[in-house]
MARLO-999682 format. One line per 8 residues: number of its first residue (from 1); their letters; for each residue x, y, z negated of N, C-alpha, C, O. Coordinates in steps of 0.001 Angstrom, whole numbers, plus 500000, padded with zeros to 6 digits. Layout:
N
NUM> A> X,Y,Z,X,Y,Z,X,Y,Z,X,Y,Z; ...
//
This chain:
325
1> MSEAVVST> 500984,498740,500265,500211,500305,500082,500767,501261,500093,500254,502216,500676; 502082,501406,499436,502616,502545,499161,503454,502597,500753,504137,503608,500924; 503433,501695,501757,504133,502383,502741,503108,503078,503271,503614,504084,503770; 502090,503088,503414,501422,504421,503873,500352,505322,502853,499401,506005,503233; 500727,505143,501711,500067,506217,500563,500929,506661,500008,501746,506037,499331; 500878,508307,500285,501930,509152,499787,501782,509516,498295,502772,509658,497576; 500419,509673,497815,499985,510230,496328,498518,510249,496382,497844,510328,497409; 498131,510177,495284,496473,510257,494887,496173,511635,493713,496820,511867,492692
9> RVRLARNL> 495289,512208,494118,494984,513275,493364,493250,513350,493285,492376,513018,494086; 493215,513970,491878,491698,514034,491330,491590,515366,490759,492461,515930,490097; 490361,515853,491097,490381,517066,490769,488906,517677,490429,487950,517553,491195; 488857,518292,489288,487499,518350,488582,487385,519732,488792,488425,520391,488830; 486114,520377,488958,485713,521765,488850,484844,521988,487737,483929,521204,487483; 485079,523030,487049,484220,522986,485714,484189,524806,485545,485118,525483,485984; 483068,525380,484901,482494,526679,484543,481893,526574,483300,481231,525661,482806; 482413,528238,482643,481910,528126,481515,480425,528854,481651,480117,529724,482466
17> SDYPFPNR> 479661,528305,480713,478178,528460,480476,478460,530030,480394,477828,530708,481204; 479255,530645,479596,478789,532039,479068,479535,533258,480511,479423,534481,480435; 480006,532772,481299,480497,533780,482630,479797,533591,483342,479059,532611,483235; 479715,534479,484426,479699,534509,485628,480736,533631,486623,481882,533271,486357; 480126,533452,487593,481049,532495,488834,482199,533566,488807,481992,534728,488457; 483743,532968,489305,484464,534025,489711,484469,535342,490595,485123,536386,490581; 483235,534715,491529,483291,535975,492690,482634,536764,492176,482703,537856,492740; 481768,536723,491030,481392,538276,490128,482040,538271,488878,481256,538499,487957
25> LTADKAQE> 483201,538090,488538,484015,538361,487157,484436,539688,487310,484796,539995,488447; 484475,540461,486526,485475,541627,486287,486872,541333,485661,486866,540356,484912; 488193,542035,485824,489043,541590,485693,489199,541097,484320,489702,540018,484008; 488640,542140,483393,488540,541538,481668,488324,540308,481920,489064,539324,481899; 487147,540462,482181,486196,538788,481958,487400,537799,482523,487843,536954,481745; 487855,537877,483659,488564,536827,484375,489842,536799,483297,490369,535689,483217; 490385,537770,482513,491550,537432,481561,490928,536793,480494,491516,535862,479944; 489829,537148,480117,489277,536373,478793,489354,535016,479085,490049,534442,478246
33> IVEKVDGA> 488889,534233,479992,488669,533016,480564,490085,532758,480297,490426,532073,479333; 490830,533221,481023,492313,532587,481055,493251,532437,479874,494317,531828,479782; 492327,533405,478691,493099,533440,477026,492203,531759,476769,492692,530634,476873; 491090,532067,476492,490065,530791,476105,490445,529326,476567,490004,528343,475973; 491362,529227,477754,491633,528069,478480,492715,527992,477889,492826,527021,477141; 493435,528577,477948,494991,528696,477029,495188,528296,475601,496184,527802,475073; 493738,528692,474961,493777,528040,473747,493225,526774,474112,493931,525818,473793; 492656,526635,474421,491598,524776,474722,492894,523947,474961,493216,523113,474114
41> LKGLDVKF> 493592,524122,475987,494839,523651,476435,496053,523139,475313,496743,522137,475499; 496155,523980,474196,497036,524011,473516,496280,522704,472289,497105,522293,471474; 495304,522293,472203,495264,521522,471336,494725,519835,472099,493897,518984,471774; 495794,520000,473326,495691,518685,473919,496898,517918,473747,497880,518512,473303; 497009,516302,474115,498316,516020,474001,499265,516207,474865,500465,515944,474783; 498620,516707,475752,499552,517006,477421,500002,518299,476924,499204,518935,476235; 501343,518870,477203,502209,519935,476598,501991,520913,478180,502438,520440,479225; 501450,521934,478175,501349,522848,479637,502414,524084,479285,502797,524414,478162
49> HRIDLDTA> 502751,524623,480461,503440,526139,480185,502308,526729,481545,501629,526174,482409; 502564,528038,481163,501490,528615,481773,502589,529778,482880,503630,530391,482642; 501625,529644,484235,502270,530784,485050,501118,532189,485320,500086,531887,485920; 501247,533363,484984,500181,534201,485537,500496,534642,486980,501590,535070,487346; 499366,534481,487784,499614,534495,489271,499846,535940,489524,500320,536284,490607; 499531,536865,488553,499705,538153,488648,501151,538767,488945,501476,539494,489884; 501742,538397,488149,503391,537953,487504,504383,537623,488843,505342,538209,489346; 503631,536348,489161,504512,535334,489972,504999,535805,491344,504138,536295,492075
57> SDTMKVAL> 506135,535737,491758,506357,536125,493156,505565,535440,493937,504871,534521,493502; 505575,535796,495147,505156,535310,496679,505843,533905,496997,505277,532905,497437; 507158,534051,496683,507649,532710,496667,507279,531439,495941,507214,530298,496400; 507043,531881,494676,506502,530958,493529,505699,530205,493985,505716,528984,494143; 504571,531393,494324,502985,530879,494408,502968,530115,495285,502048,529300,495226; 503763,530024,496270,503779,529370,497683,504610,528353,497497,504102,527310,497910; 505591,528222,497086,506409,526947,496343,505594,525879,495999,505456,524745,496457; 504856,526780,494675,503427,525877,494045,502453,525346,494906,501904,524355,494425
65> LERHLISP> 502044,525685,496054,501212,525214,497290,501695,524239,498034,501081,523284,498510; 502876,524521,498124,503926,523107,498685,503706,522250,498245,503545,521240,498929; 503566,522222,496569,504169,520864,496068,502369,520143,495592,502157,519153,494892; 501387,521006,496224,500224,520844,495862,499348,521276,494358,498263,520880,493931; 500111,522026,493931,499749,522315,492182,498954,523048,492380,498001,522888,491617; 498791,524159,493348,497456,525087,493597,496963,525018,494782,497521,524269,495584; 495863,525736,495166,495358,525626,496434,495622,526991,497011,495938,527977,496346; 495434,526943,498521,495496,528249,499616,494867,529434,498824,495371,530495,498455
73> DFVSGEKG> 493531,528897,498665,492927,530049,498060,493253,530724,497165,492898,531900,497255; 494079,530306,495880,494693,530546,494538,495664,531459,494866,495897,532299,493996; 496384,531531,496031,497632,532238,496139,497247,533053,496760,498239,533665,497155; 496058,533662,497274,495764,535107,497708,494265,535306,497031,493303,535475,497781; 494108,535285,495731,493265,535596,495322,493244,536795,494270,494306,537416,494266; 492343,537234,493434,491987,538225,492481,492863,538005,491816,493426,536912,491754; 493255,539330,490974,494003,539202,489349,493063,538344,488328,491951,537887,488593; 493574,538264,487445,493347,537586,486279,493285,535953,486867,492241,535301,486881
81> RAVFLSDD> 494023,535665,487132,494671,534075,487739,495692,533639,486794,496461,534410,486221; 495669,532376,486654,496763,531555,486141,496657,529870,486135,495727,529077,485984; 497996,529757,486362,498190,528098,486244,498817,527507,485171,499827,527914,484597; 498110,526442,484910,499016,525797,483663,499246,524629,484361,498580,524006,485188; 500739,524400,483663,501427,523026,484505,501849,522197,483349,502459,522620,482367; 501434,520869,483575,502317,519895,482278,503837,519854,482725,504216,520070,483876; 504555,519582,481777,505492,519803,481759,506500,518522,482942,507721,518652,483025; 505868,517549,483624,506102,516865,484484,505427,517088,485950,505556,516414,486972
89> NTVSVMVN> 504631,518312,485695,504089,519265,487067,503026,517860,487592,502918,517838,488818; 502207,516659,486828,501224,515994,487046,500012,516421,486925,499074,515836,487467; 499884,517357,486294,498520,517600,485419,498750,519190,485968,499713,519841,485565; 497734,519766,486962,497506,521424,486819,496169,521664,486412,495245,520874,486605; 496055,523017,485717,494855,523180,485586,494752,525046,486404,495318,525985,485845; 494150,525188,487398,493981,526379,487561,492798,527344,487153,491655,526899,487257; 492957,528430,486768,492072,529043,486102,491526,530143,487006,492410,530784,487575; 490122,530552,487298,489787,531457,488124,490329,531700,489491,490885,532624,490084
97> EEDHIRLQ> 489858,530255,489789,489761,529971,491974,488568,529876,491968,487898,530568,491202; 488003,528983,492834,486717,529165,493200,485823,529370,492055,485301,530454,491794; 485614,527937,491163,485659,527984,489521,486532,528285,488661,487744,528396,488845; 485826,528453,487513,486632,528703,486458,487848,527906,486208,488939,528452,486052; 487727,526939,486176,488541,525849,485870,488801,524651,487070,487969,523764,487263; 489858,524738,487713,490359,523047,488315,491117,522796,487718,492061,523468,487301; 490761,521476,487520,491681,520495,486396,491831,519334,487322,490917,518532,487515; 493540,519229,488149,493466,518418,488792,494786,517232,487894,495341,517502,486829
105> VLRDGFEL> 494960,516171,488586,495707,514886,488159,496522,514595,489517,495937,514299,490560; 497626,514680,489438,498405,513705,490744,499232,512595,490487,499848,512508,489425; 499289,511855,491249,499983,510444,491043,500852,510287,492097,500671,510950,493118; 501814,509472,492004,502538,509032,493131,501778,507620,493455,501337,506821,492629; 501742,507528,494900,501152,506054,495532,499620,505897,495356,498913,506883,495149; 499081,504548,495449,497773,504765,495400,497049,504390,493932,496825,503256,493508; 496849,505242,493497,496941,505185,491514,495343,505780,491455,495064,506211,490337; 494424,505865,492294,493184,506464,492008,492398,506329,490922,491773,507338,490594
113> EEAYALAD> 492218,505044,490072,491671,505109,488788,492160,505443,487781,491469,505737,486805; 493987,505494,487774,494700,505862,486567,494905,507444,486707,495245,508033,485681; 494709,508282,488030,494417,509513,487778,493020,509880,487513,492898,510878,486804; 491955,509327,487904,490409,509760,487269,490597,509600,485816,490324,510567,485104; 491062,508416,485235,490918,508044,484007,491828,509462,483231,491200,509887,482262; 492807,510025,483429,493452,510916,482759,492939,512248,482921,493153,513113,482071; 492163,512495,484137,491509,513711,484476,490277,513395,483654,490173,514224,482750; 489328,512516,483641,488175,512269,482718,488173,512656,480857,487497,513368,480116
121> KLDNELSK> 489376,511692,480700,490283,512329,479347,490434,513716,478904,490276,514026,477723; 490730,514544,479801,491332,515458,479667,490095,516554,479763,490274,517600,479138; 489106,516432,480346,487857,517038,480682,486595,516507,479337,485683,517238,478948; 486764,515632,479020,486497,515338,477259,486959,515948,476369,486312,516597,475547; 488337,515804,476420,488640,516590,475516,488448,518448,475170,488254,519104,474146; 488652,518822,476831,488570,520280,476884,486748,520906,476826,486335,522061,476734; 485988,519594,476926,484479,519925,477045,484200,520322,475592,483333,521186,475462; 484823,519813,474374,484908,520273,473071,485209,521420,472831,484499,522016,472021
129> ELNFAFHK> 486264,522070,473395,486321,523335,473115,485534,524279,474086,484969,525291,473669; 485529,524027,474959,484839,525178,476045,483301,525037,476668,483192,524018,477349; 482365,525656,476602,481034,525423,476634,480727,525160,478480,480305,526124,479119; 480943,524009,479097,480738,523937,480208,479303,524284,480826,478217,524107,480274; 479536,524803,482061,477915,524801,482484,477443,523635,482958,478225,522866,483515; 476192,523337,482828,475721,521995,483387,473956,521900,483115,473286,522147,482112; 473600,521460,484405,472051,521002,484407,471908,519704,484403,472599,518969,485109; 470801,519198,483437,470504,517997,483493,470107,517322,484702,470522,516165,484764
137> QLGYLTQC> 469443,517704,485648,469211,517450,487279,470353,517704,488205,470775,516694,488769; 470818,518588,488425,472218,519176,489005,473512,518660,488548,474518,518605,489254; 473429,518290,487339,475193,518163,486973,475503,519496,486733,474933,520558,486481; 477177,518823,486989,477918,520667,486536,477763,521686,487808,477821,521148,488913; 477622,522729,487775,477426,523551,488309,478455,524648,488659,478995,525357,487810; 478634,524709,489744,479745,525482,490528,479229,526475,491387,478069,526617,491772; 480395,527250,491680,480163,528460,492386,479824,528037,494014,479203,528824,494728; 480198,526989,494416,480074,526372,496048,478842,525449,495730,478853,524956,494602
145> PTNLGTGM> 477788,525139,496541,477170,523683,496054,477267,522924,496768,476314,522168,496579; 477905,522541,497635,478688,521467,497912,479801,520767,496555,480404,519698,496650; 479833,521591,495504,480675,520821,494492,479432,520280,493539,479552,519102,493203; 478557,520795,493180,477674,520528,492102,477407,518820,491854,477517,517904,492669; 477089,518790,490673,476972,517411,490350,478032,516983,490007,478390,517762,489124; 479009,516013,490168,480079,515557,489380,481004,516511,489527,481692,516572,488508; 481430,517540,490618,482154,518654,490576,483770,517780,491042,484903,518228,490866; 483466,516718,491534,484985,515897,491266,485016,516037,492881,484016,516091,493597
153> RASVMLHL> 486570,516092,493375,486944,515976,494540,488506,514963,494205,489588,515330,493747; 488185,514041,494512,489767,512672,494675,489883,512696,496178,489181,512902,497168; 491266,512346,495814,491959,512415,498010,493374,511702,497408,493899,511772,496297; 493749,510990,498635,494826,509993,498775,495332,511017,500053,494692,511568,500949; 496521,511008,499770,497657,511205,500980,498116,510446,501652,498910,509731,501042; 498008,510202,502746,498121,509192,503925,499187,509438,504513,499358,510637,504733; 500242,508532,504971,501143,508625,506124,500444,507765,507482,500383,506538,507404; 499945,508450,508676,499070,507098,509478,500153,507683,510725,499553,508428,511501
161> PALDITGA> 501641,507489,511068,501821,507711,512235,501516,506742,513424,501774,507135,514561; 500848,505185,513179,500653,504671,514228,499311,505419,514669,499037,506000,515719; 498518,505189,513424,497063,505992,514167,497128,507232,514921,496353,507480,515845; 498003,507973,514548,497971,509227,515039,498977,509104,516814,498822,509894,517745; 499914,507922,516803,500351,508394,518010,499276,507602,518923,499205,508170,520013; 498517,506615,518857,497764,506181,519268,496217,506726,519498,495369,506140,520172; 496068,507768,518908,494905,508928,518972,493743,508112,518075,492672,508701,517929; 493907,506743,517446,492706,506206,516463,492610,507216,515801,491630,507930,516014
169> VHRIGANL> 493402,507538,514977,492930,508728,514085,491600,509601,514127,490643,509689,513358; 491925,510208,515329,490423,511288,515421,489800,510784,515605,488828,511231,514996; 489446,509698,516288,488206,509165,516438,487546,508373,514875,486369,508204,514557; 488838,507996,514107,488059,507573,513175,487296,508483,512034,486289,508305,511349; 488478,509783,512188,487992,510901,511515,486677,511525,511716,486032,512138,510865; 486330,511284,513024,484717,511676,513607,484104,511029,512636,483558,511756,511806; 484000,509602,512438,482848,508626,511677,483304,508742,510383,482793,507830,509734; 484174,509569,509544,483844,509034,508174,482883,509904,507508,482460,509503,506424
177> SKLGLTIR> 482423,511110,507986,481134,512004,507344,480206,511627,507079,479374,512123,506318; 480153,510257,507908,478980,509366,507524,479075,508257,506522,478177,507435,506338; 480329,508289,505826,480379,507426,504955,480826,508306,503230,481236,507875,502152; 480435,509819,503808,480564,510606,502268,481963,511221,502439,482115,512254,501787; 483047,510810,503187,484487,511288,503322,484952,512317,504194,484195,512542,505139; 486124,513090,504126,486866,513915,505349,488201,513685,504914,488726,513501,503816; 488725,513770,506468,490070,513592,506741,490515,515085,507308,489957,515589,508284; 491453,515651,506670,492090,517038,506849,493645,516658,506939,494142,515540,506799
185> GLYGESTK> 494308,517917,507218,495923,518011,507267,496273,518253,505715,495511,518265,504748; 497369,518403,505766,498497,518004,504662,498090,519042,503474,498404,518593,502372; 497492,520271,503432,497374,521198,502374,495747,521322,502532,495123,522360,502312; 495251,520254,502893,493578,520275,502664,492786,520948,503634,493072,520979,504831; 491765,521500,503106,490882,522430,504043,491164,523122,504809,491833,524116,504527; 490711,522825,506210,491372,524058,507278,492773,524140,507698,493136,524974,508528; 493597,523271,507132,494791,522929,507496,495035,521921,508588,494693,520772,508308; 495530,522114,509709,495872,520700,510480,497092,519735,510077,498019,520151,509383
193> PVGAFFQL> 497034,518549,510512,498132,517321,510176,499086,517793,510622,499005,518406,511686; 500592,517627,509791,501864,517890,510696,502537,516612,509897,502438,516283,508715; 503407,515897,511222,503620,514706,510824,503579,513564,510319,504350,512790,509752; 501963,513627,510805,501092,512534,510888,500605,512086,509107,500109,511043,508680; 500931,513139,508510,500292,513133,506644,498845,513663,507047,498620,514595,507820; 497787,512781,506280,496560,513230,506006,496121,513172,504766,496676,512404,503980; 495064,513955,504366,494350,513846,503217,493361,513521,503320,492727,514015,504251; 492696,512546,502459,491486,511407,502891,490774,511927,501606,491280,511563,500544
201> SNQVTLGI> 489671,512726,501548,488843,513028,500148,487033,512884,500149,486361,513036,501169; 486559,512619,499021,485064,512527,498934,484637,513809,499255,485216,514864,498998; 483068,513566,500116,482691,515081,500558,481324,514944,499452,480762,516005,499180; 480903,513939,498954,479337,513888,498280,479828,514085,496945,480849,513489,496603; 479179,514911,496082,479625,515299,494574,477993,515081,493648,477793,515063,492433; 477001,514934,494839,475711,515075,494157,475030,513828,494276,475327,513272,495334; 474096,513088,493463,473666,511849,493643,474304,510758,493210,473767,509693,492909; 475724,511072,493165,476716,509956,492680,477438,510108,492079,478005,511193,492202
209> SEKAAIAN> 477955,509119,490972,478624,509234,489978,480231,509325,490208,480601,509401,491380; 481040,509323,489365,482170,509760,489781,483126,508302,489640,484245,508401,490143; 482904,507434,489227,483330,505897,489362,482637,505633,490695,483446,505152,491488; 481776,505739,491063,481066,505250,492354,481795,506014,493723,482000,505487,494816; 482109,507387,493316,482935,508029,494311,484341,507456,494444,484931,507283,495511; 484799,507184,493233,486072,506542,493213,486420,505432,493897,487407,505367,494630; 485612,504505,493681,485262,503169,493902,484915,503253,495821,485325,502359,496561; 484223,504310,496280,483611,504523,497699,485447,504585,498664,485910,503931,499599
217> LKNITSQL> 485987,505703,497809,487166,506171,498530,488160,505092,498219,488797,504976,499266; 488565,504367,497475,489227,503427,497157,489053,502154,498656,489904,501797,499471; 488019,501871,498551,487746,500718,499851,487629,501479,501327,488099,500766,502213; 487223,502488,501707,487663,502919,502695,489225,503442,502803,489914,502662,503461; 489651,504136,502498,491172,503895,502003,492192,502785,502175,493298,502931,502695; 491658,501572,501642,491955,500170,501939,491869,499899,503355,492796,499358,503958; 490550,500337,504032,490333,499696,505303,491093,500072,506127,491548,499294,506965; 491582,502039,506064,491965,502330,506548,493732,501998,506862,494345,502059,507928
225> IAQEMKAR> 494217,501639,505483,495345,501327,505317,495741,499808,506343,496804,499525,506895; 494538,499104,506314,494756,497917,506917,494781,498293,508627,495790,497977,509257; 493849,498846,509204,493752,499575,510449,495287,500028,510699,495735,499609,511766; 496169,500796,509929,497312,501661,510206,498285,500305,510295,499020,500094,511259; 498188,499529,509282,499327,498294,509421,499112,497727,510520,500189,497611,511105; 498018,497183,511289,497838,496608,512419,498067,497189,513964,498142,496537,515005; 498141,498445,513794,498535,499494,514367,500018,499701,514780,500423,499971,515911; 500893,499488,513433,502394,499733,513107,502801,498801,514068,503628,499053,514944
233> ENLLGKIE> 501894,497089,513829,502292,495843,514467,502251,496183,516209,503220,495923,516922; 501785,496408,516405,501387,496857,517944,502526,497450,518401,503363,496911,519125; 502554,498660,517939,504016,499875,517908,504880,499899,518097,505395,500579,518984; 505553,499003,517179,506977,498577,516761,507694,497115,517610,508764,496522,517466; 506896,496981,518228,507063,495879,519402,507666,496338,520470,508275,495669,521305; 507428,497992,520445,507726,498718,522016,508966,499666,522123,509115,500794,521653; 509783,498927,522842,511319,499581,522796,511124,501307,522862,511673,502171,522177; 510457,501391,523597,510438,503320,523615,509777,503411,521885,510448,504285,521337
241> VEDKIARA> 509006,502987,521133,508780,503681,519763,509973,503234,518943,510038,503752,517828; 510932,502376,519268,511647,501973,518386,513167,502931,518923,514133,503091,518177; 513107,503324,519946,514536,504560,520337,513695,505851,519658,514250,506678,518934; 512817,505876,519874,511872,507678,519378,512804,507163,517506,513777,507665,516943; 512087,506249,517197,512711,506414,515404,514069,506074,515253,514403,506300,514090; 514975,505640,515914,516635,505581,516137,517078,507203,516333,517734,507914,515572; 516554,507472,517462,516847,508956,517917,516563,510098,516704,517347,511033,516537; 515473,509933,515958,514703,510990,514928,516075,510868,513929,516646,511915,513623
249> LGVLKTAL> 516529,509727,513488,517691,509104,512156,518912,510124,512818,519583,510798,512036; 519125,510190,514069,520469,510369,514302,520354,511843,514684,521423,512421,514877; 519014,512674,514850,518767,514217,514836,519113,514510,513345,520080,515164,512955; 518347,514031,512729,518612,514261,511448,519654,514074,510699,519649,514684,509630; 520857,513188,511016,521864,513104,510536,522960,514275,510972,523972,514593,510348; 522548,514736,512021,523437,515852,512786,523129,517172,512975,523998,518034,513105; 522005,517382,512998,521503,518636,513470,522275,519800,512273,522595,519548,511112; 522393,520836,512872,522895,522265,512455,521617,523062,511856,521563,523472,510696
257> VMDHGEAM> 520681,523204,512744,519405,523991,512516,518140,523339,512717,517982,522711,513764; 517044,523406,511711,516288,522651,511994,515090,523380,511471,515140,523828,510326; 513621,523599,512476,512567,524264,511787,511900,522849,511055,512218,521662,510976; 510687,523795,510535,509940,522968,509515,509214,521666,509950,509102,520588,509365; 508668,522173,511383,507631,521413,512082,508791,520294,512574,508819,519139,512147; 509582,520755,513387,510488,519241,514035,511171,518184,512745,511288,516960,512793; 511483,518934,511837,511821,518160,510559,510830,517252,509914,511256,516193,509453; 509727,517496,509837,508307,516996,509304,508076,515513,510479,507802,514352,510177
265> NLLSLVRL> 508357,516240,512110,507911,515205,512580,509121,513879,512835,509000,512697,513159; 510242,514714,512521,511341,513401,512917,511439,512721,511643,511725,511527,511733; 511234,513289,510217,510937,512422,509073,510138,511686,509057,510417,510781,508272; 508864,511511,509709,507618,511089,510089,508043,509867,510382,507850,508850,509716; 508732,509991,511572,509375,508834,512185,510214,508254,511737,510371,507112,512169; 511049,508706,510777,512050,507890,510156,511547,507057,508931,512074,506030,508503; 510411,507696,508436,509535,507071,507109,508884,506058,507802,508899,505053,507091; 508313,505849,508873,507669,504631,509844,508445,503652,509996,507972,502515,509985
273> GVASKKLN> 510161,503920,510219,511013,502884,510399,511453,502182,509301,511666,500970,509275; 511631,503217,508095,511832,502693,506460,510762,501890,506274,511123,500838,505745; 509835,501925,506439,508153,501278,505745,508530,499895,506634,508836,498820,506118; 508439,500164,508126,508795,498539,508382,509956,498127,508578,510138,497346,509512; 510899,498481,507871,512157,497412,507620,513016,497485,509171,513820,496623,509527; 512714,498485,509832,513257,499123,510879,514844,499541,511081,515717,499301,511915; 514716,500421,509657,516124,501430,509601,516045,501135,508184,515039,500933,507504; 517611,501143,507750,517792,500879,506292,518920,502005,506021,520147,502037,506118
281> TLSTDSID> 517850,502963,505610,518693,504438,505047,517628,504304,503851,517303,503288,503237; 517046,506019,503656,516652,506053,502405,515370,506024,502198,514592,506633,502932; 514929,505205,501016,513890,504929,500927,512457,505551,500954,512407,506616,500338; 511619,505263,501354,509724,505977,501292,509675,507200,500320,509211,508296,500633; 510249,506860,499012,509989,507621,498289,511115,508943,498002,510943,509996,497388; 512174,508470,498631,513178,509238,499106,513033,510460,499875,513432,511603,499656; 512191,509816,501082,511826,510970,501971,510633,511792,501527,510308,512952,501781; 509997,510704,500682,508684,511735,500472,508983,512812,499412,508293,513827,499506
289> RLIVEIQP> 509707,512777,498619,510351,513859,497974,511344,514937,498902,511301,516164,498813; 512123,514247,499691,512449,515362,500454,511741,516132,501375,512220,517194,501776; 510444,515646,501834,509382,516444,502566,509314,517728,501603,509575,518850,502036; 509003,517528,500475,508588,518747,499520,509502,519577,499230,509246,520714,498833; 510824,519069,499409,512077,519857,499250,512464,520978,500362,513023,522038,500081; 512055,520553,501746,512373,521062,502943,511574,522297,503190,511915,523183,503973; 510292,522295,502340,509174,523471,502522,509648,524737,502760,510656,525020,502112; 509268,525491,503415,509923,527103,503807,510279,527656,501815,511338,527975,501274
297> ASIMTKYG> 508967,527554,501296,509398,528540,499891,509744,527650,498989,510051,528153,497908; 509814,526273,499061,510857,525313,498275,512140,525836,498198,512711,526232,497182; 512745,525802,499844,514200,526151,500332,514086,527671,499689,515028,527806,498908; 513591,528395,499719,514227,529950,499112,514059,529882,497680,514769,530704,497099; 513487,529307,497076,513090,529263,495270,514722,529014,495130,515529,529824,494675; 515045,527476,495718,516192,527117,495642,517391,527119,496193,518232,526235,496037; 517516,528147,496882,518847,529043,497705,518728,530562,497608,519506,531367,498121; 517526,530872,496796,517355,532495,497242,515997,532902,497909,515390,532268,498772
305> EEMTPQER> 515800,533574,497581,514325,534161,497885,514554,535473,499187,513679,535893,499944; 515409,535728,499148,516034,536842,499945,516474,535964,501298,517704,535938,501361; 515894,535290,502320,516373,534140,503570,515758,534623,504751,514561,534888,504637; 516289,534805,505868,515488,534961,507147,515591,533598,507643,516593,532892,507528; 514183,533174,508362,513988,532171,508955,515131,531394,509152,515413,530340,508582; 515792,532016,510034,517062,531229,510541,518029,530501,509474,518738,529522,509706; 517885,531295,508076,518837,531153,507422,517857,529993,506389,518339,529504,505368; 516955,529797,506695,515978,528870,505939,515830,527492,506924,515298,526514,506400
313> DIKRAELI> 516258,527391,508256,516304,526637,508975,517989,526013,508889,518279,524868,509238; 518574,526604,508576,520084,526245,508628,520024,525581,507289,520642,524516,507256; 519416,525952,506136,519863,525237,504789,519018,524188,504813,519172,523340,503933; 517912,523998,505842,517225,522638,505996,517521,521678,506424,517192,520513,506200; 518524,522388,507432,519490,521326,508025,520225,520526,507362,520157,519304,507229; 521192,521562,506802,522134,520956,505703,521710,520146,504772,522355,519113,504592; 520599,520396,504005,520213,519650,503094,519569,518271,503380,519552,517455,502458; 519038,517942,504584,518673,516579,505089,519929,515537,505520,520136,514336,505345
321> RERFN> 520756,516792,506266,522113,515916,506767,523188,515652,505400,524257,515069,505584; 522945,515947,504576,523237,515532,502911,523252,514068,502503,524040,513142,502313; 521214,514526,502452,520392,513165,502177,520598,511965,502888,520551,510834,502404; 520843,512282,504132,520908,511023,505020,522564,510670,505135,522816,509494,505397; 523569,511474,504984,524755,511035,505256,525435,510545,503733,526573,510079,503686
//
């Protein structure tokens, strides 16, 4: 399973009953909510550190987005926003995004039940300190009606190079909505796939339990992985595909300048080669970590915020060469 599954995420949307939704909040009330959540989180077993978006640099905010710790909408939002991160960055709590609270648990690999169990536990503990908006027929109340009910979005990050190369992933994606799921790009809604990495997530939150939604997502993910593995078997017997994989590794080992798009596509091919045992180089886990490190803002955070696009491309190529050599 880990050959095709990169990571798992479970996110819960919650709102405080005593405050209007974020789009109607004043700056003072938004800050009040941040402080209330801060106090509630201090009583949990998980230890968090706080980042106020008002004072964070643009580079830091984009780096958090690249690591899937915050959402695209959160980066460009209003004042009075903060994110609380666990020490190992596997749990994040966004305050005053689309909803007052977006609690998110991240796990490597295919660990839907484990991610949900932790999210559910933290949600229950927070509910003892914070009065969540809840309706007995509609469930948890959210700013966007599509999140009503459980308020849960569970997703699996998948690497589907064979289905992408054959074009099958697009045909499959068109049918997923009938099953209550959607497939998107690397950073979720409104983003395009890059390097054959896709997010598969549940769409239905009303009229279904959280556990039923998790079970449905797990079942469809398993079927999708089976189709990817079958497609890989058919592809990897072709000399043209194996040649592309071998050439991708050669370029990654020697290139002096590399933009983000090229790097993602080449790493995708090499990851396919490693997972299929056609290449003996970095592990898939190491490649997954490298993919995070070579994102534009992550490079600027590591090497200095004032960098031109070309300087980033040079550093990216240098970092990749070091890892593969």
